[in-house]
C-alpha positions, -999 to +999 in steps of 0.1 A: +183-567+025+153-585+011+133-608+034+135-645+027+104-665+020+094-699+034+108-729+017+073-742+010+068-712-014+094-726-038+083-747-068+108-763-091+112-747-118+084-723-129+070-729-164+080-702-188+049-691-207+049-672-239+026-649-258-008-644-243-002-670-216+028-650-204+007-619-202-020-637-183+005-651-158+025-619-154-001-600-133-009-563-136+013-539-155+022-522-123+036-555-109+056-561-141+070-526-138+081-533-102+097-565-113+117-548-140+127-521-116+138-547-090+161-563-116+182-532-116+190-536-078+182-500-070+193-501-034+227-514-043+231-490-072+222-461-050+256-466-034+272-466-069+256-432-076+265-417-043+302-428-044+304-415-080+291-382-069+316-381-040+344-386-066+331-359-088+326-334-059+361-341-045+377-335-079+354-306-090+353-284-060+362-254-081+342-266-111+305-259-111+295-279-141+264-295-127+251-308-161+283-327-165+279-342-130+243-352-137+255-368-170+282-387-151+257-400-125+231-409-151+255-428-173+271-446-143+237-456-129+226-469-163+257-490-167+255-503-132+218-512-136+226-531-168+253-551-150+228-559-122+202-572-147+227-593-166+241-607-134+206-620-124+201-633-160+233-653-157+225-666-122+188-672-126+190-710-122+212-707-091+190-681-076+162-707-076+182-727-051+185-700-025+156-690-002+165-653-002+167-650-040+142-677-054+114-651-055+133-626-077+116-618-110+136-643-131+136-674-109+101-666-099+091-667-136+076-632-137+102-619-162+113-640-192+151-645-196+151-630-230+134-599-216+161-596-189+189-602-214+176-575-238+171-551-210+205-556-193+225-555-226+206-525-237+211-506-205+248-515-202+256-506-238+235-474-236+252-463-203+287-468-217+280-450-249+263-422-230+294-417-208+317-417-238+296-390-256+283-369-228+312-372-203+345-385-217+360-417-231+381-424-199+350-425-177+332-447-203+362-470-203+361-474-165+324-481-168+330-508-193+357-523-172+333-523-142+306-540-163+329-566-178+347-575-146+315-578-127+299-601-153+327-622-167+352-625-138+334-620-105+300-636-114+314-670-126+342-669-100+316-671-072+311-708-081+348-717-081+368-697-056+364-679-023+386-651-038+355-640-056+349-614-028+383-598-035+376-597-072+341-584-068+354-555-047+373-542-078+342-532-099+326-520-066+354-496-060+356-480-095+326-457-093+343-429-073+372-431-098+346-425-125+333-394-107+369-382-105+376-387-141+343-372-151+354-340-135+391-340-144+395-363-174+424-381-158+433-407-133+455-393-105+467-405-070+436-390-055+414-412-077+433-443-066+430-432-029+392-432-033+394-466-050+414-480-021+390-468+005+360-483-013+379-515-020+390-522+016+357-511+031+338-537+010+357-566+024+344-567+060+310-555+047+305-584+022+322-610+044+296-601+071+268-606+046+284-639+035+283-651+072+246-640+075+236-659+043+261-687+046+235-714+042+219-697+012+252-693-006+260-730+001+226-741-013+233-721-045+268-736-049+287-703-043+322-706-028+319-677-004+347-678+022+324-686+052+310-716+031+345-731+028+359-720+062+354-752+081+371-741+113+342-721+128+348-690+106+384-686+120+398-677+086+369-654+078+371-636+111+409-631+108+405-616+074+378-593+086+400-580+114+429-577+089+408-556+065+395-535+094+430-528+105+441-519+069+411-496+066+426-472+092+458-462+073+441-464+039+414-440+051+441-415+060+456-413+025+433-384+015+450-363+041+485-374+030+478-365-006+462-332+002+426-341-005+415-334+031+429-319+063+432-324+100+395-325+107+390-354+083+421-371+097+407-371+132+373-383+121+388-411+100+409-424+129+379-424+153+357-441+127+384-466+118+389-478+154+351-480+159+348-501+127+377-523+139+360-529+173+330-545+155+354-567+135+372-578+167+339-586+184+329-608+155+363-625+155+359-632+192+323-646+191+320-658+155+283-653+159+255-642+135+246-614+159+280-599+157+281-604+119+249-584+117+263-557+140+294-555+117+272-552+087+252-523+101+285-507+114+298-508+078+268-491+063+271-463+089+309-460+087+312-453+049+287-424+046+302-408+077+337-411+064+328-397+029+307-369+044+337-359+067+360-359+036+336-337+016+329-313+045+366-309+052+372-303+015+348-272+015 
């Protein structure tokens, strides 16, 4: 999470300089490099890389092709970074309206829109081509689906429907499938099990974030569920509990399909009920404090679950 800035820091809208004026206003080269790096959303894409690696390792336990894994991770990271840059390019005017995003490189005027467009398109295209050549066409196709769904379905949908979180969870859940297909060259029930785990996990996670930044999203015109849930977050909290409940049986599918054993099963059950308890607490209080607790619980839950799966697979 990036800290928000005071509303007095915002000026409407920054002048977009060109040529020498742009270079003069851009600051030192190191600052520009940091801004371009920030456009790729490295913290968010770290999760993309990790879940891709989990998919590869779960599928390739008996395959020690480390160069292939590195290629899969690099191509996936490049594609995801391109999607992040293009997302910020599309939403640059809306980001100016929200305190937590108005100081990003594009709304802050430190990076020109044409620069971001070229960077994002180049990275997205290069990542997809790299996956097709260095990994396999199926993994590249999944990467392209992730990119296109994120940019042309989820991103515009945020302004029109609260279902955007459900749609956005689809590209967010594809990376472990890409890891699996990189190792095996095919989509199997195990790959779909990994997809389901990531898909369901994201819902309480992102609904908690939407509660925490409800006012920001409303200012930007985004139709996140908490923004349109007029009854003191009753719909949002019920959905969170429903997804938390669903997470328990979904997390047990790897044992059912033979990906993991009894040890993972036990850990998944315990983690699932712990995750559920935070959702129930939020549903009971409907407070920002419990939303924050649920958010932190979600970012602890997922790595523990995936680690248990991989250790049990050894």
